[in-house]
C-alpha beads as a LAMMPS data file, in Angstrom:
LAMMPS data file: protein, C-alpha beads

84 atoms
83 bonds

1 atom types
1 bond types

-500.0 500.0 xlo xhi
-500.0 500.0 ylo yhi
-500.0 500.0 zlo zhi

Masses

1 110.0

Atoms # bond

1 1 1 8.154 -4.509 -7.658
2 1 1 8.123 -0.897 -8.755
3 1 1 6.008 1.095 -6.334
4 1 1 3.298 2.706 -8.424
5 1 1 -0.363 3.413 -7.778
6 1 1 -1.380 0.567 -10.083
7 1 1 0.942 -1.954 -8.431
8 1 1 -0.294 -1.047 -4.949
9 1 1 -3.896 -1.402 -6.122
10 1 1 -3.093 -4.787 -7.650
11 1 1 -1.306 -5.898 -4.488
12 1 1 -4.140 -4.971 -2.129
13 1 1 -7.346 -5.325 -4.143
14 1 1 -6.531 -8.194 -6.533
15 1 1 -7.970 -11.655 -6.205
16 1 1 -5.905 -13.987 -4.039
17 1 1 -3.704 -16.034 -6.361
18 1 1 -0.310 -17.721 -6.016
19 1 1 1.295 -14.854 -7.947
20 1 1 -0.230 -12.273 -5.601
21 1 1 0.919 -14.260 -2.551
22 1 1 4.427 -14.351 -4.008
23 1 1 4.383 -10.576 -4.542
24 1 1 3.310 -10.142 -0.922
25 1 1 6.121 -12.428 0.218
26 1 1 8.845 -10.552 -1.668
27 1 1 7.426 -7.099 -0.811
28 1 1 6.739 -7.267 2.926
29 1 1 7.076 -3.523 3.612
30 1 1 4.454 -2.382 1.062
31 1 1 2.138 -5.123 2.293
32 1 1 2.621 -4.022 5.900
33 1 1 1.800 -0.417 5.001
34 1 1 -1.263 -1.604 3.039
35 1 1 -2.501 -3.419 6.138
36 1 1 -1.967 -0.342 8.317
37 1 1 -3.744 1.966 5.882
38 1 1 -6.522 -0.583 5.321
39 1 1 -7.466 -0.553 9.003
40 1 1 -8.277 3.157 9.074
41 1 1 -9.045 3.992 5.443
42 1 1 -12.308 5.775 4.729
43 1 1 -13.165 5.776 1.041
44 1 1 -13.838 9.245 -0.420
45 1 1 -17.026 7.861 -2.005
46 1 1 -18.305 6.796 1.408
47 1 1 -18.489 3.131 0.478
48 1 1 -17.568 0.759 3.260
49 1 1 -17.120 -2.490 1.322
50 1 1 -13.745 -2.661 -0.470
51 1 1 -15.267 -4.861 -3.192
52 1 1 -17.500 -1.911 -4.148
53 1 1 -14.799 0.767 -4.127
54 1 1 -14.645 3.065 -7.101
55 1 1 -11.409 3.552 -8.969
56 1 1 -10.941 6.897 -7.224
57 1 1 -11.237 5.151 -3.847
58 1 1 -8.551 2.659 -4.810
59 1 1 -6.284 5.429 -6.092
60 1 1 -6.731 7.345 -2.822
61 1 1 -5.835 4.184 -0.897
62 1 1 -2.734 3.589 -3.027
63 1 1 -1.567 7.190 -2.596
64 1 1 -1.829 6.858 1.183
65 1 1 0.220 3.654 1.033
66 1 1 2.873 5.301 -1.140
67 1 1 3.002 8.276 1.232
68 1 1 3.443 5.895 4.159
69 1 1 6.248 4.110 2.352
70 1 1 7.962 7.390 1.534
71 1 1 7.727 8.397 5.190
72 1 1 9.331 5.154 6.384
73 1 1 12.101 5.507 3.791
74 1 1 12.914 9.001 5.064
75 1 1 13.276 7.618 8.587
76 1 1 15.412 4.749 7.293
77 1 1 17.701 7.120 5.387
78 1 1 18.054 9.368 8.434
79 1 1 18.957 6.346 10.538
80 1 1 21.633 5.351 8.043
81 1 1 23.153 8.823 8.107
82 1 1 23.208 8.801 11.899
83 1 1 25.099 5.508 11.901
84 1 1 27.750 6.781 9.460

Bonds

1 1 1 2
2 1 2 3
3 1 3 4
4 1 4 5
5 1 5 6
6 1 6 7
7 1 7 8
8 1 8 9
9 1 9 10
10 1 10 11
11 1 11 12
12 1 12 13
13 1 13 14
14 1 14 15
15 1 15 16
16 1 16 17
17 1 17 18
18 1 18 19
19 1 19 20
20 1 20 21
21 1 21 22
22 1 22 23
23 1 23 24
24 1 24 25
25 1 25 26
26 1 26 27
27 1 27 28
28 1 28 29
29 1 29 30
30 1 30 31
31 1 31 32
32 1 32 33
33 1 33 34
34 1 34 35
35 1 35 36
36 1 36 37
37 1 37 38
38 1 38 39
39 1 39 40
40 1 40 41
41 1 41 42
42 1 42 43
43 1 43 44
44 1 44 45
45 1 45 46
46 1 46 47
47 1 47 48
48 1 48 49
49 1 49 50
50 1 50 51
51 1 51 52
52 1 52 53
53 1 53 54
54 1 54 55
55 1 55 56
56 1 56 57
57 1 57 58
58 1 58 59
59 1 59 60
60 1 60 61
61 1 61 62
62 1 62 63
63 1 63 64
64 1 64 65
65 1 65 66
66 1 66 67
67 1 67 68
68 1 68 69
69 1 69 70
70 1 70 71
71 1 71 72
72 1 72 73
73 1 73 74
74 1 74 75
75 1 75 76
76 1 76 77
77 1 77 78
78 1 78 79
79 1 79 80
80 1 80 81
81 1 81 82
82 1 82 83
83 1 83 84
């Protein structure tokens, strides 16, 4: 799965279907980051129910997830360089 804002939104906010469960299964790291961000995320609109989030709230969530993924990739790359 290409890591884009739209794909992260679809992964986290979409209705639970077999296709979504498969995407979660083959993309465990993005799903893990989504769960971490989801625990502490405060929507910019102030809404507390994820089913009532505005598009801007979902985009903000996805950007945090992508930032978290980028951060973990930097650590992974540094670890690889240290091993070489």
